[in-house]
Biopython code that builds the backbone (N, CA, C, O; Angstrom):
import numpy as np
from Bio.PDB.StructureBuilder import StructureBuilder

atoms = [
    (1, "MET", "N", (114.432, 250.214, 100.247)),
    (1, "MET", "CA", (113.202, 249.704, 100.816)),
    (1, "MET", "C", (112.043, 250.429, 100.143)),
    (1, "MET", "O", (111.470, 251.355, 100.717)),
    (2, "PRO", "N", (111.700, 250.013, 98.937)),
    (2, "PRO", "CA", (110.689, 250.731, 98.167)),
    (2, "PRO", "C", (109.319, 250.795, 98.851)),
    (2, "PRO", "O", (108.582, 251.764, 98.672)),
    (3, "ARG", "N", (108.989, 249.802, 99.606)),
    (3, "ARG", "CA", (107.684, 249.782, 100.276)),
    (3, "ARG", "C", (107.491, 250.987, 101.195)),
    (3, "ARG", "O", (106.377, 251.486, 101.352)),
    (4, "PHE", "N", (108.583, 251.448, 101.797)),
    (4, "PHE", "CA", (108.524, 252.561, 102.732)),
    (4, "PHE", "C", (109.159, 253.837, 102.173)),
    (4, "PHE", "O", (109.257, 254.841, 102.879)),
    (5, "GLY", "N", (109.587, 253.801, 100.915)),
    (5, "GLY", "CA", (110.203, 254.968, 100.302)),
    (5, "GLY", "C", (111.553, 255.322, 100.895)),
    (5, "GLY", "O", (111.955, 256.485, 100.870)),
    (6, "LEU", "N", (112.258, 254.336, 101.428)),
    (6, "LEU", "CA", (113.554, 254.568, 102.065)),
    (6, "LEU", "C", (114.691, 254.072, 101.179)),
    (6, "LEU", "O", (114.564, 253.061, 100.487)),
    (7, "THR", "N", (115.782, 254.788, 101.212)),
    (7, "THR", "CA", (116.989, 254.377, 100.506)),
    (7, "THR", "C", (118.118, 254.258, 101.522)),
    (7, "THR", "O", (118.358, 255.168, 102.316)),
    (8, "HIS", "N", (118.792, 253.140, 101.484)),
    (8, "HIS", "CA", (119.936, 252.912, 102.371)),
    (8, "HIS", "C", (121.155, 252.627, 101.516)),
    (8, "HIS", "O", (121.056, 251.948, 100.494)),
    (9, "ARG", "N", (122.263, 253.124, 101.914)),
    (9, "ARG", "CA", (123.542, 252.848, 101.268)),
    (9, "ARG", "C", (124.514, 252.441, 102.377)),
    (9, "ARG", "O", (125.335, 253.243, 102.821)),
    (10, "PRO", "N", (124.408, 251.183, 102.816)),
    (10, "PRO", "CA", (125.147, 250.763, 104.015)),
    (10, "PRO", "C", (126.661, 250.797, 103.887)),
    (10, "PRO", "O", (127.350, 250.899, 104.902)),
    (11, "TRP", "N", (127.195, 250.716, 102.701)),
    (11, "TRP", "CA", (128.652, 250.666, 102.560)),
    (11, "TRP", "C", (129.252, 252.008, 102.151)),
    (11, "TRP", "O", (130.462, 252.091, 101.941)),
    (12, "VAL", "N", (128.444, 253.062, 102.033)),
    (12, "VAL", "CA", (128.972, 254.382, 101.688)),
    (12, "VAL", "C", (129.864, 254.882, 102.818)),
    (12, "VAL", "O", (129.531, 254.748, 103.996)),
    (13, "GLY", "N", (130.972, 255.445, 102.450)),
    (13, "GLY", "CA", (131.898, 255.984, 103.446)),
    (13, "GLY", "C", (132.875, 254.967, 104.007)),
    (13, "GLY", "O", (133.699, 255.309, 104.856)),
    (14, "TRP", "N", (132.800, 253.719, 103.549)),
    (14, "TRP", "CA", (133.701, 252.679, 104.043)),
    (14, "TRP", "C", (135.051, 252.843, 103.360)),
    (14, "TRP", "O", (135.134, 252.867, 102.132)),
    (15, "THR", "N", (136.093, 252.955, 104.147)),
    (15, "THR", "CA", (137.455, 253.035, 103.621)),
    (15, "THR", "C", (138.314, 252.023, 104.369)),
    (15, "THR", "O", (137.844, 251.344, 105.282)),
    (16, "ALA", "N", (139.560, 251.933, 103.973)),
    (16, "ALA", "CA", (140.472, 250.995, 104.637)),
    (16, "ALA", "C", (140.637, 251.330, 106.115)),
    (16, "ALA", "O", (140.865, 250.439, 106.933)),
    (17, "ASN", "N", (140.522, 252.609, 106.460)),
    (17, "ASN", "CA", (140.737, 253.030, 107.846)),
    (17, "ASN", "C", (139.451, 253.358, 108.594)),
    (17, "ASN", "O", (139.481, 253.575, 109.805)),
    (18, "GLN", "N", (138.330, 253.397, 107.896)),
    (18, "GLN", "CA", (137.078, 253.817, 108.527)),
    (18, "GLN", "C", (135.922, 252.893, 108.127)),
    (18, "GLN", "O", (135.454, 252.957, 106.990)),
    (19, "PRO", "N", (135.459, 252.041, 109.036)),
    (19, "PRO", "CA", (134.310, 251.186, 108.716)),
    (19, "PRO", "C", (133.025, 252.019, 108.707)),
    (19, "PRO", "O", (133.021, 253.148, 109.198)),
    (20, "PRO", "N", (131.942, 251.479, 108.159)),
    (20, "PRO", "CA", (130.674, 252.203, 108.197)),
    (20, "PRO", "C", (130.254, 252.494, 109.642)),
    (20, "PRO", "O", (130.631, 251.768, 110.563)),
    (21, "ILE", "N", (129.480, 253.546, 109.830)),
    (21, "ILE", "CA", (129.042, 253.947, 111.172)),
    (21, "ILE", "C", (128.276, 252.820, 111.855)),
    (21, "ILE", "O", (128.491, 252.549, 113.037)),
    (22, "TRP", "N", (127.377, 252.159, 111.114)),
    (22, "TRP", "CA", (126.573, 251.104, 111.725)),
    (22, "TRP", "C", (127.451, 249.946, 112.197)),
    (22, "TRP", "O", (127.124, 249.292, 113.187)),
    (23, "TRP", "N", (128.549, 249.687, 111.513)),
    (23, "TRP", "CA", (129.474, 248.612, 111.900)),
    (23, "TRP", "C", (130.135, 248.952, 113.236)),
    (23, "TRP", "O", (130.198, 248.120, 114.141)),
    (24, "SER", "N", (130.625, 250.185, 113.343)),
    (24, "SER", "CA", (131.262, 250.624, 114.586)),
    (24, "SER", "C", (130.265, 250.630, 115.739)),
    (24, "SER", "O", (130.577, 250.193, 116.846)),
    (25, "ASP", "N", (129.055, 251.135, 115.463)),
    (25, "ASP", "CA", (128.027, 251.161, 116.509)),
    (25, "ASP", "C", (127.667, 249.754, 116.966)),
    (25, "ASP", "O", (127.480, 249.514, 118.159)),
    (26, "HIS", "N", (127.570, 248.830, 116.024)),
    (26, "HIS", "CA", (127.252, 247.439, 116.369)),
    (26, "HIS", "C", (128.304, 246.862, 117.309)),
    (26, "HIS", "O", (127.967, 246.225, 118.306)),
    (27, "ASN", "N", (129.564, 247.083, 116.994)),
    (27, "ASN", "CA", (130.643, 246.566, 117.842)),
    (27, "ASN", "C", (130.636, 247.199, 119.225)),
    (27, "ASN", "O", (130.909, 246.527, 120.220)),
    (28, "LYS", "N", (130.324, 248.497, 119.292)),
    (28, "LYS", "CA", (130.249, 249.151, 120.594)),
    (28, "LYS", "C", (129.103, 248.596, 121.426)),
    (28, "LYS", "O", (129.254, 248.371, 122.627)),
    (29, "VAL", "N", (127.955, 248.374, 120.787)),
    (29, "VAL", "CA", (126.806, 247.803, 121.503)),
    (29, "VAL", "C", (127.126, 246.366, 121.927)),
    (29, "VAL", "O", (126.779, 245.948, 123.032)),
    (30, "LYS", "N", (127.777, 245.627, 121.057)),
    (30, "LYS", "CA", (128.094, 244.225, 121.350)),
    (30, "LYS", "C", (129.063, 244.083, 122.527)),
    (30, "LYS", "O", (128.895, 243.209, 123.377)),
    (31, "HIS", "N", (130.074, 244.949, 122.567)),
    (31, "HIS", "CA", (131.120, 244.784, 123.576)),
    (31, "HIS", "C", (130.944, 245.646, 124.829)),
    (31, "HIS", "O", (131.468, 245.317, 125.893)),
    (32, "GLN", "N", (130.206, 246.746, 124.697)),
    (32, "GLN", "CA", (130.016, 247.654, 125.842)),
    (32, "GLN", "C", (128.558, 248.117, 125.879)),
    (32, "GLN", "O", (128.259, 249.310, 125.836)),
    (33, "ARG", "N", (127.679, 247.144, 125.958)),
    (33, "ARG", "CA", (126.241, 247.405, 125.875)),
    (33, "ARG", "C", (125.763, 248.441, 126.891)),
    (33, "ARG", "O", (124.911, 249.271, 126.573)),
    (34, "ASP", "N", (126.291, 248.402, 128.080)),
    (34, "ASP", "CA", (125.842, 249.325, 129.123)),
    (34, "ASP", "C", (126.134, 250.787, 128.769)),
    (34, "ASP", "O", (125.382, 251.673, 129.174)),
    (35, "GLN", "N", (127.190, 251.051, 128.037)),
    (35, "GLN", "CA", (127.543, 252.415, 127.659)),
    (35, "GLN", "C", (126.917, 252.862, 126.342)),
    (35, "GLN", "O", (126.584, 254.036, 126.186)),
    (36, "TYR", "N", (126.753, 251.940, 125.390)),
    (36, "TYR", "CA", (126.387, 252.312, 124.028)),
    (36, "TYR", "C", (125.037, 251.757, 123.565)),
    (36, "TYR", "O", (124.778, 251.709, 122.362)),
    (37, "PHE", "N", (124.188, 251.344, 124.481)),
    (37, "PHE", "CA", (122.904, 250.768, 124.075)),
    (37, "PHE", "C", (122.074, 251.744, 123.244)),
    (37, "PHE", "O", (121.272, 251.321, 122.412)),
    (38, "VAL", "N", (122.254, 253.020, 123.458)),
    (38, "VAL", "CA", (121.515, 254.042, 122.720)),
    (38, "VAL", "C", (121.813, 253.979, 121.212)),
    (38, "VAL", "O", (121.043, 254.497, 120.404)),
    (39, "ARG", "N", (122.923, 253.347, 120.840)),
    (39, "ARG", "CA", (123.288, 253.209, 119.422)),
    (39, "ARG", "C", (122.657, 251.991, 118.759)),
    (39, "ARG", "O", (122.850, 251.766, 117.564)),
    (40, "ALA", "N", (121.912, 251.213, 119.517)),
    (40, "ALA", "CA", (121.187, 250.065, 118.956)),
    (40, "ALA", "C", (119.881, 250.585, 118.350)),
    (40, "ALA", "O", (118.806, 250.446, 118.932)),
    (41, "THR", "N", (120.008, 251.191, 117.159)),
    (41, "THR", "CA", (118.872, 251.854, 116.530)),
    (41, "THR", "C", (118.329, 251.044, 115.358)),
    (41, "THR", "O", (119.005, 250.164, 114.825)),
    (42, "LEU", "N", (117.112, 251.355, 114.972)),
    (42, "LEU", "CA", (116.504, 250.720, 113.801)),
    (42, "LEU", "C", (117.313, 251.050, 112.548)),
    (42, "LEU", "O", (117.510, 250.183, 111.696)),
    (43, "LYS", "N", (117.776, 252.274, 112.428)),
    (43, "LYS", "CA", (118.585, 252.674, 111.271)),
    (43, "LYS", "C", (119.836, 251.809, 111.161)),
    (43, "LYS", "O", (120.153, 251.318, 110.078)),
    (44, "ASN", "N", (120.549, 251.619, 112.269)),
    (44, "ASN", "CA", (121.747, 250.778, 112.240)),
    (44, "ASN", "C", (121.398, 249.333, 111.899)),
    (44, "ASN", "O", (122.134, 248.668, 111.171)),
    (45, "CYS", "N", (120.291, 248.855, 112.417)),
    (45, "CYS", "CA", (119.858, 247.483, 112.124)),
    (45, "CYS", "C", (119.544, 247.321, 110.636)),
    (45, "CYS", "O", (119.978, 246.352, 110.013)),
    (46, "LEU", "N", (118.796, 248.262, 110.068)),
    (46, "LEU", "CA", (118.454, 248.184, 108.646)),
    (46, "LEU", "C", (119.695, 248.291, 107.773)),
    (46, "LEU", "O", (119.796, 247.601, 106.758)),
    (47, "ASN", "N", (120.632, 249.140, 108.148)),
    (47, "ASN", "CA", (121.879, 249.227, 107.384)),
    (47, "ASN", "C", (122.686, 247.938, 107.482)),
    (47, "ASN", "O", (123.296, 247.521, 106.497)),
    (48, "ALA", "N", (122.701, 247.305, 108.639)),
    (48, "ALA", "CA", (123.420, 246.038, 108.803)),
    (48, "ALA", "C", (122.791, 244.941, 107.941)),
    (48, "ALA", "O", (123.502, 244.189, 107.274)),
    (49, "VAL", "N", (121.478, 244.852, 107.955)),
    (49, "VAL", "CA", (120.796, 243.832, 107.145)),
    (49, "VAL", "C", (120.964, 244.147, 105.655)),
    (49, "VAL", "O", (121.141, 243.236, 104.847)),
    (50, "GLY", "N", (120.908, 245.426, 105.291)),
    (50, "GLY", "CA", (121.155, 245.823, 103.907)),
    (50, "GLY", "C", (122.575, 245.499, 103.478)),
    (50, "GLY", "O", (122.803, 245.054, 102.353)),
    (51, "GLY", "N", (123.533, 245.723, 104.376)),
    (51, "GLY", "CA", (124.919, 245.363, 104.086)),
    (51, "GLY", "C", (125.071, 243.869, 103.861)),
    (51, "GLY", "O", (125.818, 243.441, 102.981)),
    (52, "LEU", "N", (124.364, 243.077, 104.656)),
    (52, "LEU", "CA", (124.377, 241.619, 104.478)),
    (52, "LEU", "C", (123.771, 241.237, 103.133)),
    (52, "LEU", "O", (124.301, 240.368, 102.441)),
    (53, "PHE", "N", (122.665, 241.879, 102.754)),
    (53, "PHE", "CA", (122.017, 241.616, 101.463)),
    (53, "PHE", "C", (123.011, 241.850, 100.317)),
    (53, "PHE", "O", (123.122, 241.028, 99.407)),
    (54, "ILE", "N", (123.725, 242.966, 100.371)),
    (54, "ILE", "CA", (124.703, 243.289, 99.330)),
    (54, "ILE", "C", (125.852, 242.280, 99.341)),
    (54, "ILE", "O", (126.311, 241.849, 98.284)),
    (55, "ALA", "N", (126.312, 241.907, 100.526)),
    (55, "ALA", "CA", (127.398, 240.930, 100.633)),
    (55, "ALA", "C", (126.989, 239.586, 100.039)),
    (55, "ALA", "O", (127.794, 238.936, 99.372)),
    (56, "VAL", "N", (125.757, 239.166, 100.270)),
    (56, "VAL", "CA", (125.264, 237.904, 99.705)),
    (56, "VAL", "C", (125.223, 237.988, 98.185)),
    (56, "VAL", "O", (125.587, 237.031, 97.501)),
    (57, "LEU", "N", (124.779, 239.132, 97.647)),
    (57, "LEU", "CA", (124.769, 239.282, 96.187)),
    (57, "LEU", "C", (126.177, 239.163, 95.621)),
    (57, "LEU", "O", (126.368, 238.568, 94.560)),
    (58, "HIS", "N", (127.159, 239.718, 96.309)),
    (58, "HIS", "CA", (128.544, 239.602, 95.840)),
    (58, "HIS", "C", (129.085, 238.190, 96.022)),
    (58, "HIS", "O", (129.817, 237.694, 95.165)),
    (59, "LEU", "N", (128.737, 237.546, 97.115)),
    (59, "LEU", "CA", (129.199, 236.177, 97.354)),
    (59, "LEU", "C", (128.667, 235.229, 96.284)),
    (59, "LEU", "O", (129.379, 234.338, 95.821)),
    (60, "TYR", "N", (127.418, 235.429, 95.899)),
    (60, "TYR", "CA", (126.779, 234.584, 94.891)),
    (60, "TYR", "C", (126.589, 235.364, 93.596)),
    (60, "TYR", "O", (125.507, 235.357, 93.008)),
    (61, "GLU", "N", (127.644, 236.031, 93.161)),
    (61, "GLU", "CA", (127.573, 236.921, 91.996)),
    (61, "GLU", "C", (127.076, 236.206, 90.742)),
    (61, "GLU", "O", (126.209, 236.728, 90.042)),
    (62, "GLN", "N", (127.601, 235.047, 90.453)),
    (62, "GLN", "CA", (127.196, 234.315, 89.246)),
    (62, "GLN", "C", (125.726, 233.913, 89.314)),
    (62, "GLN", "O", (124.990, 234.073, 88.340)),
    (63, "GLN", "N", (125.302, 233.394, 90.459)),
    (63, "GLN", "CA", (123.905, 233.014, 90.611)),
    (63, "GLN", "C", (122.990, 234.244, 90.527)),
    (63, "GLN", "O", (121.894, 234.169, 89.971)),
    (64, "ALA", "N", (123.444, 235.369, 91.079)),
    (64, "ALA", "CA", (122.660, 236.611, 91.008)),
    (64, "ALA", "C", (122.512, 237.060, 89.562)),
    (64, "ALA", "O", (121.437, 237.499, 89.155)),
    (65, "ALA", "N", (123.582, 236.954, 88.785)),
    (65, "ALA", "CA", (123.537, 237.349, 87.379)),
    (65, "ALA", "C", (122.627, 236.434, 86.567)),
    (65, "ALA", "O", (121.995, 236.871, 85.606)),
    (66, "ASN", "N", (122.564, 235.167, 86.955)),
    (66, "ASN", "CA", (121.742, 234.189, 86.227)),
    (66, "ASN", "C", (120.305, 234.119, 86.730)),
    (66, "ASN", "O", (119.495, 233.376, 86.176)),
    (67, "GLY", "N", (119.977, 234.879, 87.766)),
    (67, "GLY", "CA", (118.623, 234.849, 88.315)),
    (67, "GLY", "C", (118.325, 233.584, 89.089)),
    (67, "GLY", "O", (117.184, 233.124, 89.101)),
    (68, "GLU", "N", (119.324, 233.014, 89.733)),
    (68, "GLU", "CA", (119.160, 231.751, 90.437)),
    (68, "GLU", "C", (118.952, 231.906, 91.935)),
    (68, "GLU", "O", (118.819, 230.907, 92.642)),
    (69, "LEU", "N", (118.922, 233.148, 92.439)),
    (69, "LEU", "CA", (118.715, 233.346, 93.867)),
    (69, "LEU", "C", (117.224, 233.404, 94.177)),
    (69, "LEU", "O", (116.481, 234.188, 93.587)),
    (70, "LEU", "N", (116.815, 232.581, 95.086)),
    (70, "LEU", "CA", (115.405, 232.532, 95.488)),
    (70, "LEU", "C", (115.347, 232.832, 96.967)),
    (70, "LEU", "O", (116.282, 232.453, 97.672)),
    (71, "GLN", "N", (114.475, 233.386, 97.418)),
    (71, "GLN", "CA", (113.259, 234.047, 97.060)),
    (71, "GLN", "C", (113.494, 235.491, 96.660)),
    (71, "GLN", "O", (114.541, 236.074, 96.942)),
    (72, "ILE", "N", (112.498, 236.051, 95.999)),
    (72, "ILE", "CA", (112.554, 237.464, 95.662)),
    (72, "ILE", "C", (112.489, 238.249, 96.962)),
    (72, "ILE", "O", (111.602, 238.007, 97.781)),
    (73, "PRO", "N", (113.410, 239.186, 97.168)),
    (73, "PRO", "CA", (113.407, 239.948, 98.419)),
    (73, "PRO", "C", (112.139, 240.785, 98.566)),
    (73, "PRO", "O", (111.688, 241.406, 97.603)),
    (74, "ARG", "N", (111.580, 240.802, 99.737)),
    (74, "ARG", "CA", (110.371, 241.576, 99.988)),
    (74, "ARG", "C", (110.653, 242.901, 100.670)),
    (74, "ARG", "O", (109.848, 243.828, 100.582)),
    (75, "LEU", "N", (111.785, 243.001, 101.349)),
    (75, "LEU", "CA", (112.113, 244.222, 102.068)),
    (75, "LEU", "C", (113.065, 245.108, 101.278)),
    (75, "LEU", "O", (112.854, 246.316, 101.179)),
    (76, "PHE", "N", (114.106, 244.516, 100.719)),
    (76, "PHE", "CA", (115.127, 245.285, 100.021)),
    (76, "PHE", "C", (115.016, 245.114, 98.520)),
    (76, "PHE", "O", (114.496, 244.115, 98.023)),
    (77, "ASN", "N", (115.512, 246.106, 97.816)),
    (77, "ASN", "CA", (115.618, 246.051, 96.375)),
    (77, "ASN", "C", (116.891, 246.795, 96.001)),
    (77, "ASN", "O", (117.456, 247.512, 96.827)),
    (78, "VAL", "N", (117.340, 246.633, 94.776)),
    (78, "VAL", "CA", (118.536, 247.323, 94.320)),
    (78, "VAL", "C", (118.140, 248.441, 93.371)),
    (78, "VAL", "O", (117.035, 248.438, 92.829)),
    (79, "GLU", "N", (119.043, 249.403, 93.167)),
    (79, "GLU", "CA", (118.791, 250.488, 92.224)),
    (79, "GLU", "C", (118.674, 249.919, 90.820)),
    (79, "GLU", "O", (119.168, 248.826, 90.543)),
    (80, "ASP", "N", (118.018, 250.663, 89.934)),
    (80, "ASP", "CA", (117.770, 250.210, 88.571)),
    (80, "ASP", "C", (119.033, 249.801, 87.829)),
    (80, "ASP", "O", (119.006, 248.863, 87.031)),
    (81, "GLN", "N", (120.138, 250.492, 88.081)),
    (81, "GLN", "CA", (121.377, 250.170, 87.374)),
    (81, "GLN", "C", (121.904, 248.779, 87.709)),
    (81, "GLN", "O", (122.710, 248.229, 86.958)),
    (82, "TYR", "N", (121.464, 248.205, 88.818)),
    (82, "TYR", "CA", (121.903, 246.861, 89.214)),
    (82, "TYR", "C", (120.848, 245.790, 88.970)),
    (82, "TYR", "O", (121.094, 244.609, 89.216)),
    (83, "PHE", "N", (119.683, 246.191, 88.492)),
    (83, "PHE", "CA", (118.585, 245.258, 88.253)),
    (83, "PHE", "C", (118.634, 244.807, 86.795)),
    (83, "PHE", "O", (118.670, 245.645, 85.893)),
    (84, "ALA", "N", (118.634, 243.499, 86.553)),
    (84, "ALA", "CA", (118.746, 242.964, 85.193)),
    (84, "ALA", "C", (117.487, 242.238, 84.739)),
    (84, "ALA", "O", (117.505, 241.599, 83.688)),
    (85, "GLY", "N", (116.403, 242.314, 85.488)),
    (85, "GLY", "CA", (115.145, 241.726, 85.051)),
    (85, "GLY", "C", (114.642, 240.605, 85.941)),
    (85, "GLY", "O", (115.275, 240.211, 86.921)),
    (86, "ILE", "N", (113.479, 240.112, 85.555)),
    (86, "ILE", "CA", (112.814, 239.016, 86.270)),
    (86, "ILE", "C", (112.721, 237.837, 85.319)),
    (86, "ILE", "O", (112.535, 238.005, 84.113)),
    (87, "GLN", "N", (112.850, 236.653, 85.872)),
    (87, "GLN", "CA", (112.666, 235.462, 85.055)),
    (87, "GLN", "C", (111.859, 234.430, 85.823)),
    (87, "GLN", "O", (111.821, 234.428, 87.054)),
    (88, "MET", "N", (111.229, 233.571, 85.078)),
    (88, "MET", "CA", (110.471, 232.482, 85.676)),
    (88, "MET", "C", (111.351, 231.243, 85.622)),
    (88, "MET", "O", (111.829, 230.854, 84.557)),
    (89, "GLY", "N", (111.557, 230.634, 86.767)),
    (89, "GLY", "CA", (112.393, 229.444, 86.844)),
    (89, "GLY", "C", (111.614, 228.254, 87.353)),
    (89, "GLY", "O", (110.389, 228.291, 87.470)),
    (90, "ARG", "N", (112.315, 227.244, 87.640)),
    (90, "ARG", "CA", (111.726, 225.995, 88.109)),
    (90, "ARG", "C", (110.958, 226.182, 89.421)),
    (90, "ARG", "O", (109.950, 225.514, 89.649)),
    (91, "TYR", "N", (111.433, 227.090, 90.287)),
    (91, "TYR", "CA", (110.833, 227.276, 91.596)),
    (91, "TYR", "C", (110.064, 228.587, 91.725)),
    (91, "TYR", "O", (109.748, 229.007, 92.838)),
    (92, "GLY", "N", (109.761, 229.233, 90.619)),
    (92, "GLY", "CA", (109.026, 230.489, 90.656)),
    (92, "GLY", "C", (109.832, 231.633, 90.085)),
    (92, "GLY", "O", (110.857, 231.421, 89.438)),
    (93, "HIS", "N", (109.369, 232.843, 90.323)),
    (93, "HIS", "CA", (110.034, 234.033, 89.812)),
    (93, "HIS", "C", (111.323, 234.318, 90.587)),
    (93, "HIS", "O", (111.433, 234.048, 91.783)),
    (94, "SER", "N", (112.284, 234.870, 89.862)),
    (94, "SER", "CA", (113.521, 235.312, 90.510)),
    (94, "SER", "C", (114.017, 236.565, 89.810)),
    (94, "SER", "O", (113.690, 236.812, 88.649)),
    (95, "PHE", "N", (114.803, 237.347, 90.520)),
    (95, "PHE", "CA", (115.399, 238.552, 89.970)),
    (95, "PHE", "C", (116.794, 238.237, 89.444)),
    (95, "PHE", "O", (117.482, 237.345, 89.941)),
    (96, "LYS", "N", (117.187, 238.988, 88.431)),
    (96, "LYS", "CA", (118.564, 238.932, 87.936)),
    (96, "LYS", "C", (119.233, 240.245, 88.320)),
    (96, "LYS", "O", (118.621, 241.308, 88.212)),
    (97, "TYR", "N", (120.482, 240.181, 88.767)),
    (97, "TYR", "CA", (121.203, 241.357, 89.233)),
    (97, "TYR", "C", (122.492, 241.540, 88.454)),
    (97, "TYR", "O", (123.102, 240.574, 87.995)),
    (98, "ARG", "N", (122.900, 242.803, 88.311)),
    (98, "ARG", "CA", (124.221, 243.150, 87.780)),
    (98, "ARG", "C", (125.071, 243.526, 88.988)),
    (98, "ARG", "O", (124.940, 244.630, 89.517)),
    (99, "VAL", "N", (125.917, 242.645, 89.416)),
    (99, "VAL", "CA", (126.761, 242.877, 90.580)),
    (99, "VAL", "C", (128.138, 243.268, 90.076)),
    (99, "VAL", "O", (128.719, 242.580, 89.238)),
    (100, "ARG", "N", (128.661, 244.385, 90.591)),
    (100, "ARG", "CA", (129.988, 244.841, 90.161)),
    (100, "ARG", "C", (130.936, 244.841, 91.296)),
    (100, "ARG", "O", (132.102, 245.195, 91.127)),
]
sb = StructureBuilder()
sb.init_structure("model")
sb.init_model(0)
sb.init_chain("A")
sb.init_seg("    ")
for serial, (resi, resn, name, xyz) in enumerate(atoms, 1):
    if name == "N":
        sb.init_residue(resn, " ", resi, " ")
    sb.init_atom(name, np.array(xyz, "f"), 0.0, 1.0, " ", f" {name:<3s}", serial, name[0])
structure = sb.get_structure()
């Protein structure tokens, strides 16, 4: 989140046996809200939305590589190693990503 100088890595620490903290907290809030409402934090929300952003880039990997995803994200951005440039297309500017 360059606008606010924040860096999120929502999938760090994810293993076969251990989901990300925000994922576990979300499920606890969803299923036992009365006990775990305190875990419904802005940090968990931003990590969840960031995780979705990354998942979409992987789902549409070819389109991301070709710069075909519109609109340019205003809240999230990727690290330089995953950024492949900007291009002008039929519907305006778009980013190109290196998704691995």
